[in-house]
N, C-alpha and C positions, 0 to 999 in steps of 0.2 A: 632245605627240605620243602617242598611245596606244601601250602595250607590245603586242609581239608575243605570240602565245600561249605561246611559249616562254620568254619573258622574265618574263611574268605567273606561269607556274608557278615559275619560278626564284625570283622575289620571294616568292611565297606559302610556297615551302619555307623560305627564308631566315628568313621571319617566324617561323616555327614553331620554328626553332633559336635564334633571338633570345630567344624567350620562356624559353629555357632557362638564359640567363644570370642570375647572382645576383651581387649587389654584392660586389666583393673578389675575384672570380676570376680566375686566370690561364688565359688564352684561348690556343689554337693557332688561328692565323688561316691559311685555306688559300688556294688560288691559282687562278685562273681565273674564267670570267665569272659562276659560279654564286656562288662563294666572295666575289666581289667585292659581291654583293647583301647578304650577311650582314654584309660589314664596313661597307658603306653604312649599313645599318640600324642596328648597333651603334652607329656613330658618333651617330646621331641620339639614342639613349639614352645616350650619354657626354655628349653636350652638354645633355641633361636632368638629369644629375648623378650618372649611373652611373659607378662606379669600377671599372675592369678593367684589368688589365695585358695586353698581346696579344704572343705569340713567331710572328711572321709566317714563312710557309714560302718565301717568295720576297722579293728586293728591290722587286718591284713591288708586293707587297702591303704592305711596309713602307712604302712613300711613300704609298700610299693611306691606310692606318690614320693615319698622322702627319698628313696633310693633313686629317683628320676629327677630329683631337685625342685620337685613341686612344694611351694610354701603350703605346709599343713598347719591349720589353726583348730581348735576347740569350737564346739557349737557356741559357747559362751561368749566367743570373741566375735561373732558376727555382728552383735551390736544391736540384738531386738529391744532391748530397753530403749533406747534411742529411734527406733522405727525404723532401722535397716532390716533386710532381709537378703538371704541367699537369692543371688541373680539367677542362677541357673542349675537345675539338678538333673544330672545323667545317671541312668542306671539300666540294668537289665531287667529281664521279667523272665519268669517261669512259664508262664501263658499269658494270652491276651486275647479277648474277643473284640468283636466287630464295634462294640460300643466304648473299647478302651477301657474296660475292667479287667484286672490282671490278678493273676496269682503269683506272689514272690515269698521270698524265704527259703530257697533251696540252699543257699550259702549259710542260712542260720542268723542273718543280720537284719530281720524284718522289722524290728523295734526301731533300730537306729535309721533303718531305710524309709520307714513311713514317718519319722518325727523330721528328718532333713527334707523330706518331700514336701511335708506340710509347711515347713518355713522357707519355701523357694516361691519365688515370683514365677518362675517358668520349670515345668518338670516335662524332660523328654527322655523317654525311654528308648532303648535299642534292642534288637533283636534280629536273629536269624528267623528265615520263613517258617522253620519249624513251630516256632511258638506260638504261631496264629491259630486259633482255634473257633469252632462255632459256639461251643459251649464250656464253660470251666468246670475242670474238676478231673480231667484226665492225669493232671499232676496232684499228688496227694496234698492238701492243703495243710500248710505249717502253721501252728499254733503255739505261741511262746507263754510259758505259765511259770510260776515260781515254784522252786522245788518241793516246797512244804505241801503244795495243793495238787501235784502232778498226778497221783493217784485218783483223788476226787474229780478233778477236771476231766480226765479220761472216762471216768465212768459217766458225766454228765453229756460229754461228746458221744460216746457210745449210744446215749438215749435218742440222739439225734439222727441216728442211723449209720453209723460206722464204727470199726474199730481202730481207734488210734495205736501208734507204735511209737513208742520213746526213740527218738533219733539216738544213734550211737555213733561212736567213732570206728575207723577201721579195726582197732584192735579190741573192739567190744565194749569199751567202756563208754559210760554216759556222755552224751555231747552237751555242751554248755554254751550258751551263747556269750558275746563279750560281757553281756550284763550279769553273766551267771545263772541263767534261766535255761530251764528243760525246755525242748522243742517236741513237740507232739505232731506226728505227721497223720494226717486224718484223710483217709481215702473215700471220700464221699462219693465218689464217681460224679456222674454229671448234675452240676450246680445248676438248677433252673432258676432259682431266685437268689442271687449270691446277696442283695441288699437284706433279705429275710435272715439268711444264715448268719451274716457279719452282725446283725443286731442280737440274734440269739446269743452267738459267741461272747459278744461285750458283755452281757448280763451274767456271766458265769463267774462267781468268784474266784479269784486265782488267775485268770486268764489277764495275762499283761498287754498281749496284743496278737492279731491274728493277720495272716497272709493275704487277705482280699484286699486289695487296693481298689478302691470305688471312687469315681469322680476326682480323681487326683492326676491324671496324666493330661498333659495340654497336647503332647504330639507324639506319636510312634513313628519310630524311624526302623524300616527293616532293610537289610543288605540284599 
């Protein structure tokens, strides 16, 4: 079956990213439909003899990578204490503006995604053209919070100008991240000052991480 236009773009962007991978690299493996294209294409190269190690940003990505023969390691195994870092992190975005500021977390992996990106020498994100926006905020901003504080954090975020929604699974049960946290999806609308909003969210007790990725992307690749 032929690919949809969006999937064709995602695959094309992923192909560009796979071309950046060199033998012996330690890679950050992102989460979501676009990142999955990268992992699948990377698996093809591994089966042809490429030797890499991957740090997955979610259990779903770890499972996919292992099924393709990619060597999966824990973040602890990178060797940060010895001064080593992840060579290249490749992931998708939910939105990105012209200044390479992004919203991520639609797949619920924003905490691990941000940690892996922060531990990488080079961060390359991939996307189809629909993810490019003038102003962030069309996509509801995910905020990961500890379950104990979910209602409290929601009330504090509401005071900032939106009504957060607790993310749920298809069966109506409460979604939990791989770290067993709750995700609040926050429809702020146009976010004119992402840096100021990020600072305000970071000050709320109980917020583990937010989905504003600011100053982290080295390169954006579009299909």
